[in-house]
C-alpha positions in Angstrom: 81.9 82.1 137.5 84.8 82.6 139.9 84.6 86.1 141.4 87.0 87.8 143.8 87.5 91.3 145.2 90.8 92.8 144.3 90.3 96.4 145.6 90.0 95.7 149.3 88.8 98.2 151.9 88.3 101.0 149.4 85.9 102.1 146.7 86.2 103.2 143.2 84.3 106.3 142.1 86.0 106.7 138.7 85.6 104.8 135.5 88.4 102.4 134.5 90.5 103.4 131.5 92.1 101.2 128.9 95.3 101.8 126.9 97.5 99.4 124.8 95.9 96.2 126.2 95.9 97.4 129.8 93.1 98.4 132.1 93.8 100.9 134.9 91.4 101.2 137.9 92.1 103.9 140.4 90.6 103.7 143.9 89.5 106.6 146.1 92.6 106.2 148.2 94.9 106.8 145.2 95.9 103.2 144.4 95.9 102.3 140.7 95.5 98.6 139.9 96.8 97.6 136.5 95.2 94.6 134.8 96.4 93.0 131.5 94.0 92.2 128.7 93.6 88.5 128.1 91.6 85.3 128.7 92.8 85.1 132.3 92.6 87.7 135.0 96.1 89.1 135.8 97.1 92.0 138.0 100.4 93.2 136.5 101.0 96.1 138.9 99.8 98.5 141.5 100.9 102.1 142.1 100.0 104.4 144.9 99.9 108.2 144.9 99.1 110.4 147.9 95.7 111.9 147.9 92.0 111.0 147.4 90.9 110.4 143.8 87.3 110.9 142.9 87.6 111.6 139.2 88.3 109.4 136.1 92.0 109.7 135.0 92.7 111.0 131.6 95.0 109.6 128.9 97.2 112.1 126.9 99.7 110.7 124.5 102.0 108.5 126.5 100.8 109.7 129.9 98.0 109.4 132.4 96.7 112.5 134.3 95.1 111.9 137.7 93.4 114.6 139.7 93.4 114.2 143.5 91.5 116.3 145.9 94.4 118.8 146.1 96.8 118.1 143.1 97.0 117.3 139.4 99.5 114.5 138.7 100.9 113.5 135.3 102.6 110.1 135.0 104.6 109.7 131.8 105.8 106.5 130.1 109.2 107.4 128.7 109.7 104.1 126.9 
């Protein structure tokens, strides 16, 4: 098995969430790594928000809600 670390220098304290064939992993430093579903491992994107994240993001309709240490952030897919 070929293993590699893709969340460098940070930890993940929340559970990953899946939606429409995509896995979202959010690190403690606020970076979300987006991985596509499939036979091969593929990072399709990364997004960074300001603030520390210690909780699992929530999915609501076409949005993801992330709670940081000091804020509640809602990211909406308007497609």
